[in-house]
Each structure stands twice: as structure tokens, then as C-alpha cells.
C-alpha positions as CSV (number, residue, x, y, z in Angstrom):
1,M,-14.6,-8.1,16.9
2,K,-14.1,-11.3,14.8
3,K,-10.5,-11.9,14.1
4,L,-9.9,-11.9,10.3
5,N,-8.9,-15.3,8.6
6,L,-6.0,-15.6,6.4
7,P,-7.7,-15.4,3.1
8,T,-9.3,-12.1,4.2
9,K,-5.7,-10.9,5.2
10,L,-4.2,-12.0,1.8
11,T,-7.1,-9.9,0.1
12,I,-6.3,-6.9,2.3
13,L,-2.5,-7.3,1.5
14,R,-3.6,-7.0,-2.4
15,I,-5.2,-3.7,-1.6
16,V,-2.2,-2.5,0.1
17,L,-0.1,-3.5,-2.5
18,A,-2.2,-1.9,-5.2
19,F,-2.0,1.5,-3.4
20,V,2.1,0.8,-3.3
21,L,1.9,0.1,-6.9
22,I,0.1,3.5,-7.6
23,F,2.5,5.2,-5.3
24,I,5.6,3.9,-7.6
25,L,4.1,4.7,-10.8
26,T,3.0,8.0,-10.1
27,F,5.2,9.6,-7.5
28,P,7.2,12.3,-8.8
29,F,10.7,11.0,-7.7
30,Y,12.7,13.4,-9.8
31,R,11.4,16.3,-7.6
32,L,13.1,15.0,-4.7
33,G,16.5,14.5,-6.9
34,I,15.8,10.8,-7.0
35,N,17.0,9.2,-10.2
36,I,15.3,5.8,-11.1
37,P,18.0,3.4,-12.6
38,T,17.8,2.5,-16.0
39,F,19.7,-0.1,-18.1
40,L,19.9,-1.7,-21.6
41,F,18.9,-5.0,-22.4
42,K,18.9,-6.4,-26.1
43,N,18.4,-2.6,-27.1
44,I,15.4,-1.8,-24.8
45,L,15.6,0.7,-22.3
46,L,14.3,-0.8,-19.0
47,D,13.0,1.2,-16.1
48,L,13.8,-0.2,-12.7
49,R,10.6,1.4,-11.4
50,Y,8.5,-0.7,-13.9
51,L,10.2,-3.6,-13.3
52,L,9.7,-3.2,-9.5
53,A,6.0,-2.6,-10.0
54,G,5.8,-5.8,-12.3
55,V,7.2,-7.9,-9.6
56,I,4.7,-6.6,-6.9
57,F,1.9,-6.6,-9.3
58,V,2.8,-10.3,-10.3
59,F,2.7,-11.3,-6.4
60,A,-0.5,-9.3,-5.9
61,S,-2.2,-11.1,-8.9
62,F,-1.2,-14.4,-7.1
63,T,-2.8,-13.5,-3.9
64,D,-5.9,-13.4,-5.8
65,Y,-5.6,-17.0,-6.7
66,L,-4.2,-17.9,-3.2
67,D,-6.9,-16.3,-1.0
68,G,-9.7,-17.9,-3.0
69,M,-8.0,-21.2,-2.9
70,L,-7.6,-21.0,0.8
71,A,-10.9,-19.7,1.6
72,R,-12.6,-22.8,-0.1
73,K,-10.1,-25.3,1.1
74,R,-10.3,-24.1,4.8
75,N,-14.1,-23.4,4.6
76,Q,-13.6,-19.7,5.1
77,V,-15.3,-18.2,2.5
78,T,-17.2,-14.9,4.3
79,D,-19.1,-12.0,3.1
80,L,-16.4,-9.6,4.2
81,G,-13.9,-11.6,2.2
82,K,-16.0,-11.6,-0.9
83,F,-16.7,-8.0,-0.6
84,L,-13.1,-7.1,-0.1
85,D,-12.0,-9.4,-2.9
86,A,-14.1,-7.6,-5.4
87,I,-12.7,-4.3,-4.3
88,A,-9.1,-5.6,-4.4
89,D,-9.2,-6.8,-8.0
90,K,-10.7,-3.6,-9.1
91,V,-8.3,-1.3,-7.4
92,L,-5.4,-3.7,-8.4
93,V,-6.1,-3.9,-12.0
94,D,-8.0,-0.7,-13.0
95,S,-5.7,1.7,-11.3
96,V,-2.9,0.3,-13.4
97,L,-4.9,0.6,-16.5
98,I,-5.9,4.2,-15.9
99,I,-2.1,4.9,-15.4
100,F,-0.8,3.0,-18.3
101,A,-3.7,5.0,-20.3
102,S,-2.4,8.4,-18.8
103,Y,1.2,7.6,-19.8
104,G,0.1,6.7,-23.4
105,F,1.2,3.2,-23.2
106,I,-2.4,1.9,-24.1
107,S,-5.6,3.5,-25.4
108,A,-7.8,5.6,-23.0
109,I,-10.9,3.2,-24.2
110,V,-9.3,0.4,-22.2
111,P,-10.0,1.6,-18.9
112,V,-13.1,3.2,-19.8
113,V,-14.8,-0.1,-21.2
114,I,-13.4,-2.1,-18.3
115,I,-14.6,0.2,-15.5
116,V,-18.1,0.8,-17.3
117,R,-18.2,-3.1,-17.6
118,D,-17.5,-3.5,-13.9
119,I,-20.1,-0.7,-12.6
120,I,-23.0,-2.4,-14.8
121,V,-22.2,-6.0,-13.9
122,D,-21.8,-4.9,-10.1
123,G,-25.2,-3.4,-10.4
124,I,-26.9,-6.4,-12.0
125,R,-25.4,-8.7,-9.5
126,Q,-26.8,-6.3,-6.7
127,N,-30.2,-6.4,-8.3
128,L,-30.3,-10.2,-8.4
129,A,-29.0,-10.5,-5.0
130,D,-31.9,-8.3,-3.7
131,K,-34.0,-10.7,-5.5
132,G,-32.5,-13.7,-3.6
133,V,-30.6,-14.9,-6.9
134,V,-26.7,-15.5,-6.4
135,Q,-24.8,-14.9,-9.6
136,A,-21.5,-16.8,-9.5
137,A,-18.5,-15.5,-11.6
138,K,-18.8,-16.5,-15.2
139,M,-16.2,-18.0,-17.6
140,P,-16.1,-14.7,-20.0
141,G,-15.4,-12.7,-16.9
142,K,-12.7,-15.0,-15.6
143,I,-10.9,-15.0,-19.0
144,K,-11.2,-11.2,-19.0
145,T,-9.4,-10.8,-15.9
146,A,-6.8,-13.5,-16.7
147,M,-6.1,-11.7,-19.9
148,L,-5.7,-8.2,-18.5
149,M,-3.4,-9.7,-15.9
150,V,-1.3,-11.3,-18.3
151,G,-1.2,-8.2,-20.7
152,I,-0.3,-5.9,-17.7
153,T,2.4,-8.3,-16.5
154,L,4.1,-8.3,-20.0
155,M,3.8,-4.5,-20.4
156,F,5.5,-4.0,-16.9
157,F,8.3,-6.2,-18.2
158,Y,8.5,-4.5,-21.6
159,N,6.7,-7.3,-23.3
160,L,9.8,-9.4,-23.0
161,P,10.8,-11.8,-24.3
162,F,8.4,-11.5,-27.2
163,E,9.3,-7.9,-27.7
164,I,12.9,-9.5,-29.0
165,W,10.9,-11.4,-31.7
166,G,8.8,-8.4,-32.6
167,F,5.3,-10.1,-31.3
168,D,3.2,-7.3,-29.1
169,V,1.9,-10.1,-26.9
170,A,1.2,-7.5,-24.1
171,D,-1.2,-5.2,-26.3
172,A,-3.0,-8.4,-27.8
173,A,-3.7,-9.8,-24.2
174,I,-5.0,-6.4,-23.1
175,Y,-7.2,-6.0,-26.0
176,F,-8.4,-9.2,-25.8
177,G,-9.2,-8.7,-22.3
178,V,-11.4,-5.6,-23.4
179,I,-13.1,-7.8,-26.0
180,M,-13.9,-10.3,-23.2
181,A,-15.1,-7.7,-20.9
182,I,-17.7,-6.7,-23.7
183,V,-18.5,-10.4,-24.2
184,S,-19.1,-10.8,-20.1
185,L,-21.3,-8.0,-20.1
186,A,-23.5,-9.2,-22.8
187,D,-23.7,-12.6,-20.9
188,Y,-24.6,-11.1,-17.8
189,W,-27.4,-9.0,-19.5
190,I,-28.8,-11.5,-21.7
191,S,-29.0,-14.4,-19.0
192,N,-30.5,-12.3,-16.4
193,R,-32.6,-9.7,-18.2
194,K,-35.9,-11.5,-17.5
195,I,-35.1,-11.5,-13.4
196,L,-33.8,-7.8,-13.8
197,F,-37.3,-6.7,-15.0
198,T,-39.3,-8.7,-12.5
199,E,-40.4,-7.1,-9.2
200,K,-39.0,-8.1,-5.7
201,P,-40.9,-10.6,-3.9
202,Q,-42.7,-9.1,-0.9
């Protein structure tokens, strides 16, 4: 069995951290008699669970940048790494969006749009790959991911420091990410529609 390189290990770590996040955010600690500490800051009640989850999310998001940078710098880009990277990003971001929606922090339309977009784009990429066409990540998709990560991070940290001044930057970033997800989907479809409807070469 081939030894895993460092970028792939970082990607696997991101998947593990995503499940740690899910556990922290959804486990009913109160049933075990465990009270999560809360404290006031500028008249905002902060829950230690979300702050801890925020720190983990920021670190996991950083590994997304780090593994790609190392893979390119060390010439260690592998099919396994690319496959796991796509899974890690979706598990990390989509699961948090679903949990936020279930708690009423954001509209349910947010994870619905993001997940549906990802499914369709993955289908387009697979269709193109079957025809020998490699579709690299495009700018609207990169902006979508960046905006979602910024918005989620701010939401974990109660939109601070912007909450003090009354600016809801967290929601704005997330909903801008949703808009860019739609733009990205349209871009993938329009730029590849001719190839999608051609027969695979024999």
C-alpha cells in the first residue's frame, strides 16, 4: 500500500475535524448533566460550544488552503488527494450549514441551494471527465466557498466585532455565497453545455 503524503493527510484531518464539529454542535450534552459554559460580552451571550466549534472550523478551513498549496509545491497532487479534498470541503461546509438551518440560524434554502449546486456541478464534471475534458475550479465557485467560510466563521463567533456596530456581516457573506453558488452553476452549465450533449468518443 502506497504511503499517504502530507497534503492527503491534511485532507483526511479536515474530514475528521468536520465530524468533530458535527459532534460538538449536535450532541445533547445536557442529557449527561454537562452544562456548556456561557458568558456575556458587550451584552451578547456567548456559548463556549460555538466558540470552540469556530476555532476548529477556522483551523479546518486553513488546512483546505494548506493541503492544496503543499500538494502543488511538492508536486504531490494525486487522484486520491483530489477525491478526498472534494469530499472534505462538502462535509465541512455543508454539514455546518445544515446544522445552522436546523437551529434556525439561517434559512433552510441556504444548504438546499449549496447542496443541489454541488450535486449538479459534480455531475457535470464527471460527464466532462468521461469525455476526456478536465474542468478546473472556476472563480465563481472559489468566491462561493470563500464567502461561505467567512460567513460561517463569523456566525460561530456571533458576528463579532461587527455585531457591536449593528452590521450583520455573517448573514451577508453567507447569502452572497448562495448567490455565487447559483452564478457558478450557471457558469458551469453555459460554458460546457455543448460538450455535455455530445456523445462520448468511442
